[in-house]
Backbone as a printed PyTorch tensor [residue, N CA C, xyz], in Angstrom:
tensor([[[-34.2400, 146.3760, -19.8950],
         [-33.5330, 146.1590, -19.2220],
         [-34.0360, 146.5050, -17.8270]],

        [[-33.3390, 146.4590, -16.6640],
         [-33.9630, 146.9620, -15.4330],
         [-33.2950, 148.0500, -15.3270]],

        [[-34.8220, 149.0710, -14.5790],
         [-34.3080, 150.2090, -14.7720],
         [-33.8790, 150.5170, -12.8400]],

        [[-33.4250, 149.8470, -12.8000],
         [-33.3720, 149.7490, -10.8150],
         [-32.2640, 150.3050, -11.2220]],

        [[-31.2610, 150.0850, -11.8770],
         [-30.1170, 150.5120, -11.5440],
         [-28.8770, 151.5980, -12.9300]],

        [[-28.1200, 151.9080, -11.9210],
         [-27.5390, 153.4740, -13.1550],
         [-26.8860, 152.9430, -14.0450]],

        [[-26.6700, 153.8150, -14.8740],
         [-25.8390, 153.8610, -15.6390],
         [-24.1280, 153.4790, -15.6000]],

        [[-24.1600, 154.4720, -14.7970],
         [-22.0740, 153.1100, -14.6050],
         [-22.5860, 151.7930, -13.8230]],

        [[-23.5590, 151.6620, -13.4980],
         [-23.8810, 149.2620, -12.6170],
         [-24.0410, 149.2430, -14.4240]],

        [[-24.3970, 149.7040, -15.1130],
         [-24.9410, 148.8360, -16.3520],
         [-23.5700, 148.6020, -17.5400]],

        [[-23.1950, 150.1400, -17.5700],
         [-22.0840, 149.7290, -18.2690],
         [-21.0760, 148.7400, -17.7960]],

        [[-20.8330, 148.6400, -16.0080],
         [-20.2200, 147.4570, -15.4340],
         [-20.5290, 146.1530, -15.9170]],

        [[-21.6390, 145.7360, -15.7700],
         [-21.9990, 145.0030, -16.4340],
         [-22.3330, 144.7770, -16.9910]],

        [[-22.7300, 145.1870, -18.6440],
         [-22.0330, 144.8150, -20.1960],
         [-20.7910, 144.7130, -20.6040]],

        [[-19.4410, 145.4860, -19.8370],
         [-18.3370, 145.3720, -19.2160],
         [-18.0880, 144.0220, -19.3920]],

        [[-19.1960, 142.9370, -18.8230],
         [-18.5990, 141.1970, -18.0180],
         [-18.4890, 140.4970, -19.6820]],

        [[-19.7510, 140.7910, -21.0240],
         [-20.4800, 139.8580, -21.3240],
         [-19.3650, 139.6560, -22.9140]],

        [[-18.2480, 141.1040, -23.7650],
         [-17.8670, 140.4830, -24.4250],
         [-17.6840, 138.7660, -24.8370]],

        [[-17.6710, 137.8030, -25.3470],
         [-16.8500, 137.2500, -25.4860],
         [-16.8510, 136.4430, -24.7520]],

        [[-17.6580, 135.8320, -24.0180],
         [-19.0350, 135.1460, -22.7740],
         [-19.4010, 134.2150, -23.8590]],

        [[-19.5740, 134.2400, -25.2390],
         [-20.9370, 133.3940, -26.1770],
         [-19.5170, 132.4940, -26.2470]],

        [[-18.6180, 133.0850, -27.3490],
         [-17.5810, 132.1430, -27.0630],
         [-16.7720, 130.8650, -26.5400]],

        [[-17.1410, 131.4940, -25.6670],
         [-16.1210, 131.0530, -24.1150],
         [-17.2220, 129.9240, -23.4010]],

        [[-18.4730, 130.3810, -24.3070],
         [-20.3910, 129.2850, -23.3910],
         [-20.0980, 127.7630, -24.7440]],

        [[-19.3860, 128.2060, -25.8850],
         [-19.4610, 127.3970, -26.9290],
         [-18.9790, 126.4230, -27.3080]],

        [[-17.2870, 127.4960, -26.2320],
         [-16.3160, 125.8510, -26.3950],
         [-16.4340, 125.3820, -24.9800]],

        [[-17.1670, 125.5650, -24.3270],
         [-17.6200, 124.6550, -22.5560],
         [-18.2120, 124.0170, -23.4640]],

        [[-19.9040, 124.4100, -23.8920],
         [-20.3820, 123.4850, -24.7250],
         [-19.8090, 122.2340, -25.4090]],

        [[-18.7010, 122.8440, -26.4000],
         [-18.1510, 121.7720, -26.8610],
         [-17.4090, 120.4130, -25.9340]],

        [[-17.2060, 120.8660, -25.5080],
         [-15.7240, 120.0970, -24.3030],
         [-17.2380, 118.8810, -23.4720]],

        [[-18.2070, 119.9650, -23.1180],
         [-18.9100, 118.5770, -22.7010],
         [-20.1280, 117.9140, -23.1710]],

        [[-20.1740, 117.9600, -24.2720],
         [-21.2750, 118.0750, -24.8850],
         [-20.9590, 116.7830, -26.1860]],

        [[-19.7740, 117.4290, -26.5040],
         [-18.9980, 116.2340, -27.7000],
         [-18.6080, 115.3380, -27.7400]],

        [[-18.5840, 114.7110, -28.4490],
         [-17.9730, 113.1330, -28.6090],
         [-16.2340, 113.3860, -28.4040]],

        [[-16.0190, 112.3750, -27.3620],
         [-14.7510, 113.0170, -27.0390],
         [-14.0910, 111.5880, -27.4230]],

        [[-12.6430, 112.5170, -27.7110],
         [-11.2230, 111.2620, -28.0420],
         [-10.3750, 111.9660, -28.0720]],

        [[ -9.2750, 111.2210, -28.0900],
         [ -8.2450, 111.6480, -27.1930],
         [ -6.7860, 110.6720, -27.8420]],

        [[ -6.2060, 111.4620, -28.2430],
         [ -4.4590, 111.3330, -29.3640],
         [ -4.1110, 111.4920, -28.2540]],

        [[ -2.1310, 110.5300, -28.5960],
         [ -1.7790, 110.7880, -27.5410],
         [ -0.1960, 110.4230, -28.8660]],

        [[  0.8260, 110.9220, -28.4450],
         [  1.7250, 110.5360, -29.6030],
         [  2.3740, 109.5710, -28.6400]],

        [[  2.0510, 109.6700, -27.7130],
         [  3.7260, 108.4850, -26.9900],
         [  3.6270, 107.1060, -27.6190]],

        [[  2.9690, 106.3470, -28.3850],
         [  3.6710, 105.9800, -29.3690],
         [  5.3290, 106.0960, -30.2210]],

        [[  4.8120, 107.8490, -30.3130],
         [  5.9210, 107.4080, -30.8360],
         [  6.6710, 108.4220, -30.7260]],

        [[  6.5220, 108.7490, -29.5010],
         [  7.8000, 109.8720, -28.6820],
         [  8.8910, 109.3520, -28.1670]],

        [[ 10.0520, 109.6390, -27.7740],
         [ 11.0360, 109.0610, -26.8860],
         [ 10.8150, 109.7760, -25.1970]],

        [[ 12.7100, 109.8730, -24.6380],
         [ 11.8900, 110.2030, -23.9300],
         [ 13.2510, 111.8240, -24.0850]],

        [[ 13.9690, 111.7590, -25.3950],
         [ 14.6590, 112.3150, -25.8390],
         [ 13.7910, 114.1670, -26.5700]],

        [[ 13.3040, 113.5430, -26.7440],
         [ 12.0130, 114.5550, -27.8910],
         [ 10.7080, 115.1970, -27.4040]],

        [[ 10.8160, 113.9390, -26.5030],
         [  9.2770, 115.1970, -25.7790],
         [  9.3300, 114.0040, -24.4980]],

        [[  9.7270, 114.7210, -23.3280],
         [  9.8990, 114.1140, -21.9650],
         [  7.7840, 113.5710, -21.7820]],

        [[  7.1870, 114.8130, -22.2720],
         [  5.5300, 114.6160, -21.6670],
         [  4.8060, 114.0700, -22.7140]],

        [[  3.8500, 113.6420, -22.4710],
         [  3.2060, 112.8800, -23.5870],
         [  2.0920, 114.1040, -24.3530]],

        [[  1.6430, 114.7140, -25.8930],
         [  1.1160, 115.6070, -26.6640],
         [ -0.6830, 115.2520, -25.7930]],

        [[ -1.5390, 115.4240, -26.0830],
         [ -2.9150, 114.9930, -25.6930],
         [ -3.5840, 116.3320, -25.9690]],

        [[ -4.8270, 116.1550, -26.9430],
         [ -5.2580, 116.4640, -27.9620],
         [ -6.2830, 115.9000, -27.4720]],

        [[ -7.3920, 116.9300, -27.2530],
         [ -9.0500, 116.0940, -27.1140],
         [-10.0330, 116.4840, -28.2070]],

        [[-10.3520, 116.2380, -29.1650],
         [-11.3050, 115.9980, -30.8540],
         [-12.7250, 116.2470, -29.8160]],

        [[-13.5750, 116.8290, -30.3550],
         [-14.6960, 117.1010, -30.1770],
         [-15.5920, 117.1250, -31.0460]],

        [[-15.7590, 116.1270, -31.4910],
         [-17.0750, 116.1320, -32.8710],
         [-18.8880, 116.7820, -32.7350]],

        [[-18.3800, 117.2370, -32.7110],
         [-19.8550, 118.5950, -33.1590],
         [-20.6940, 118.8010, -33.5200]],

        [[-22.1360, 118.0870, -33.8060],
         [-23.0080, 117.9710, -34.6600],
         [-24.1680, 118.7220, -34.3870]],

        [[-24.8540, 120.5450, -34.6170],
         [-25.4090, 121.2760, -34.4360],
         [-27.4850, 121.3840, -35.9780]],

        [[-27.8400, 121.4150, -34.1820],
         [-29.1280, 120.9500, -35.4320],
         [-29.3570, 120.3960, -36.5060]],

        [[-28.7020, 118.9190, -36.5590],
         [-28.7110, 117.7330, -37.7560],
         [-27.5910, 118.3900, -38.9000]],

        [[-26.3140, 119.6880, -39.1180],
         [-26.0390, 119.9050, -39.6600],
         [-24.7950, 118.4240, -39.9310]],

        [[-23.4950, 118.2010, -40.6910],
         [-22.5580, 117.3840, -40.7170],
         [-21.7430, 117.9040, -39.8840]],

        [[-21.0970, 117.2510, -38.9430],
         [-20.4430, 116.7900, -37.5670],
         [-19.2130, 118.1150, -38.6180]],

        [[-18.7700, 118.6520, -37.6560],
         [-17.8850, 119.2170, -37.3160],
         [-16.5740, 119.0420, -36.3430]],

        [[-15.0940, 118.5200, -36.7700],
         [-14.5500, 117.5870, -35.6820],
         [-13.2420, 119.0930, -35.3660]],

        [[-13.4530, 119.5510, -33.7590],
         [-12.6400, 120.4500, -32.9650],
         [-11.8200, 119.6150, -32.7740]],

        [[-10.5530, 120.7290, -32.8280],
         [ -9.0500, 119.6710, -31.6450],
         [ -8.9710, 120.8730, -30.4200]],

        [[ -9.3760, 120.2630, -29.7030],
         [ -8.6590, 121.4420, -27.6920],
         [ -7.6160, 120.5840, -27.1290]],

        [[ -6.8500, 121.4210, -27.2920],
         [ -5.7140, 121.3740, -26.4560],
         [ -5.7250, 120.7340, -25.0820]],

        [[ -5.1980, 119.8530, -24.0160],
         [ -5.5880, 120.1300, -23.1030],
         [ -5.1110, 121.8650, -22.6120]],

        [[ -3.6060, 122.2530, -22.9490],
         [ -4.0970, 123.5260, -22.5950],
         [ -5.3560, 123.8510, -22.5480]],

        [[ -5.7990, 124.7010, -23.4610],
         [ -6.7860, 124.8150, -24.1370],
         [ -7.8830, 124.7720, -23.4990]],

        [[ -8.6630, 123.5920, -23.2140],
         [ -8.7700, 122.6980, -22.0840],
         [ -9.4720, 123.5730, -21.1910]],

        [[ -7.8940, 123.5800, -20.5040],
         [ -7.8480, 124.0740, -19.2270],
         [ -8.1070, 125.7450, -18.9130]],

        [[ -7.5480, 126.1690, -20.0300],
         [ -7.8030, 127.5900, -20.1470],
         [ -8.8130, 127.9690, -19.8600]],

        [[-10.1960, 127.3880, -20.6680],
         [-11.4340, 127.4200, -20.6000],
         [-12.7820, 127.4400, -18.9600]],

        [[-11.8580, 126.2390, -19.1540],
         [-11.8570, 126.5430, -17.4770],
         [-12.1240, 127.7820, -16.3590]],

        [[-10.1710, 127.9380, -16.3260],
         [-10.3580, 128.5640, -16.0460],
         [-11.2590, 130.0170, -16.6840]],

        [[-11.0700, 130.6410, -17.2720],
         [-12.0710, 131.7780, -18.1750],
         [-13.1460, 131.6590, -17.5600]],

        [[-13.6930, 130.3130, -17.5510],
         [-15.2470, 130.7570, -16.5830],
         [-15.1790, 130.7130, -16.1140]],

        [[-14.0820, 130.3260, -14.5460],
         [-14.6340, 130.3840, -13.3310],
         [-14.4750, 131.4860, -12.4600]],

        [[-13.5500, 132.8050, -13.5550],
         [-13.1790, 133.9980, -13.9410],
         [-14.3900, 135.5590, -13.7670]],

        [[-14.8140, 134.6820, -14.8370],
         [-16.0310, 134.4650, -15.6480],
         [-17.2640, 135.0590, -15.0100]],

        [[-17.7570, 133.9880, -14.3830],
         [-18.2460, 133.7010, -13.3950],
         [-18.4700, 134.6690, -12.2900]],

        [[-17.2110, 134.0640, -11.4330],
         [-17.0650, 135.2250, -10.4240],
         [-17.0520, 136.8770, -10.3710]],

        [[-17.0170, 137.0470, -12.3040],
         [-16.8110, 138.3540, -11.5750],
         [-18.2270, 138.7490, -11.8580]],

        [[-19.3700, 138.0150, -12.7170],
         [-20.8310, 138.2960, -12.7390],
         [-21.0170, 137.9610, -11.5750]],

        [[-21.3230, 136.9380, -11.3940],
         [-21.8890, 137.1430,  -9.0570],
         [-21.6250, 138.1360,  -8.8370]],

        [[-20.3820, 138.8200,  -8.6930],
         [-19.7440, 139.6040,  -7.9870],
         [-20.9490, 140.9540,  -8.1600]],

        [[-20.5400, 140.9290,  -9.3290],
         [-21.7030, 141.5560, -10.0490],
         [-22.8190, 142.6160,  -9.7260]],

        [[-23.2340, 141.3680,  -9.7140],
         [-24.5830, 140.7300,  -9.4220],
         [-25.0710, 141.4030,  -7.9940]],

        [[-24.3890, 140.8850,  -6.9680],
         [-24.7230, 140.5900,  -5.9290],
         [-24.2310, 142.5470,  -5.3930]],

        [[-23.3130, 142.4640,  -5.7670],
         [-22.8760, 144.7760,  -6.0780],
         [-24.3300, 145.4130,  -6.4500]],

        [[-24.6610, 145.4870,  -7.3310],
         [-25.1920, 145.8410,  -8.3280],
         [-26.9660, 146.0680,  -7.4380]],

        [[-27.7020, 145.0780,  -7.6550],
         [-28.9170, 143.8750,  -7.0650],
         [-29.2910, 143.5800,  -6.3530]],

        [[-28.7020, 144.4180,  -4.9700],
         [-29.2880, 143.7700,  -3.9830],
         [-30.6150, 143.8040,  -3.3070]],

        [[-31.2680, 144.4630,  -3.6060],
         [-32.0030, 144.6180,  -3.3140],
         [-33.4730, 143.4520,  -3.8150]],

        [[-32.2560, 143.7720,  -4.9110],
         [-33.7520, 142.4450,  -6.1940],
         [-33.3540, 141.7430,  -6.4320]],

        [[-32.0620, 140.9410,  -5.2420],
         [-32.1260, 140.1160,  -4.5130],
         [-33.3060, 138.9530,  -3.5140]],

        [[-33.1540, 140.9870,  -3.3420],
         [-33.8110, 140.3440,  -2.2610],
         [-35.8390, 140.4310,  -1.5280]],

        [[-36.0990, 140.9590,  -2.5100],
         [-38.0970, 140.8650,  -2.7060],
         [-37.9070, 140.0230,  -3.5590]],

        [[-38.8810, 139.4210,  -3.1720],
         [-40.3880, 138.9900,  -3.2660],
         [-40.5430, 138.3800,  -4.9950]],

        [[-40.4580, 137.1000,  -5.2980],
         [-40.7420, 137.3350,  -7.0390],
         [-41.5840, 136.6440,  -7.3430]],

        [[-42.4820, 137.5760,  -8.9840],
         [-43.6430, 137.4640,  -9.2900],
         [-43.9120, 135.6370,  -9.8050]],

        [[-44.1080, 135.6120,  -9.9530],
         [-44.6660, 133.4420, -10.0780],
         [-46.1560, 133.1910, -11.0250]],

        [[-47.2820, 134.1600, -11.1610],
         [-47.9650, 134.0350, -11.6740],
         [-47.8180, 135.1720, -12.9880]]])
């Protein structure tokens, strides 16, 4: 625990963390999973679906457990990117506002 920040700063920083683990797990599945793209372009017609439906399937294996097939739509992937950008910006702004002295002090390397 950083004793150089006050209670309000700590509360503000902690408020940025809920849901971050799930968001990072989704990001990791997109980045590190085996990706396959499925499209319904063979069966669609201009009247039934003007745009192809694209889904990303990430084959995820953690700690040598059997793979888990996750289906992530393009919209979900785009939302993940947007949410990560917003969350990262919020955390960076908090760090710069709450920890200016810590950002400028010499780092201990031993």
